[in-house]
C-alpha angles and dihedrals in degrees: 000000000000093000089052091050090050093054091047093055094039091054096037091132092056092045092053091045092050089050091050094050093047088050090055093045097045106021094157092069092066103026091090092061111102112244090231087073083076091070094053091048090051088048090055088052093050093044087055088050090054091051093055096043122094131194087240085064088070094049088090088065089067100031096045106019095153092062096047091045090052094047095046093047090052090047097054094039109037100047098040091048094046089049092053093043091051094048089055093043094053096033094229119190120260099265097047090044091054091051093051091050091049088054092051094047095052124097126256118298124252093237091063093083091056092048094048089052090054091045091054089240127147100291095186093055090048094052090044092050091046092052097043095044090049092051090052095046097087090063104028101041096057094042094049091046090052093046095050103031104019094095092066102028133039105248116194100206096184094049092049091047089055093047094054090049089053100039101035116016100036092053091049090050092050088048091053091047092049089050093051094046100042106025096161093052091048092050090057093043097053089074089064102033099087091052091049091050093048089051091049091050092046088053091048092052091045095052093049096045091047092051092056101028096125095050093042091052090046096055112352101122093084095052092045089054092049092050089049093051092044091056098041094046088049091051092048098043094047089054091046095052089051090052095047088052092051098243124160121269093251088053094046090053093050094050092045092054094041093051095044099043112070132189088251092168087066090050090055092046091051091047092051095047103040105023105043089141088068104048094174089061088083093056100079090054091053091047092048092050087060099042103042093056091051091046091043091057091047090048091049090052090048094049091047090052089049089057 
């Protein structure tokens, strides 16, 4: 069982890609599932993150605040501005543009820590950045979305703030409490958590793709290109920022991966909850979930070769 879970988490990118392709080929199988299920699946992922976190993980915030501040500033400036610029460059329609901006305004993805480890980057910095950016997300994600998309779409900042608290922060807190109260159980469960998170993310992607399969097949190439560019530019600019500031190679890799890999499941969840009038807004998050796992694996391989 442990070996199977190891393979599932190690090949998460291929699992998510397979789920997306199956959803495109057989959308009727998943179209009956209510979109609100996405929130529960994301809650499972964030609960797993809470189980794996440790208060020691946040020690880096106090011992190396400069590194974390640099990383988080890059996270919440590079990706939102890239998203806004790409939507203008490719003249995306209102719904898709909103979805791209939502992805850009979300915190770092949970898979980034695994990719940083595989890339031989600064894992402590990666975990610290993921934790800090996630804690700031209830405030910054709604405000940045409102600033960049609020002129064309009604963005309810307070409602988004509360949603992120319930869907992201609360499951993480519950995970931390469970870990504190039942440490032996948690220690055994951590061997299986990455696999369960991978399966949950694959289901999120499949549900969103199936719900919008016809529209995606009709004109999805442009949005796929935008998502790919968003991620690749984020990875590249994150690394460049670290180089310009004279950081070590390990830190540059961590910031590169943290900036480039987003919590795209959260973006899709927010689009589903708050922008039901724009069903295509959930598509960029689903595509990003597929692509950034594939690109993350490729980047980790390239960084390892460079070492």
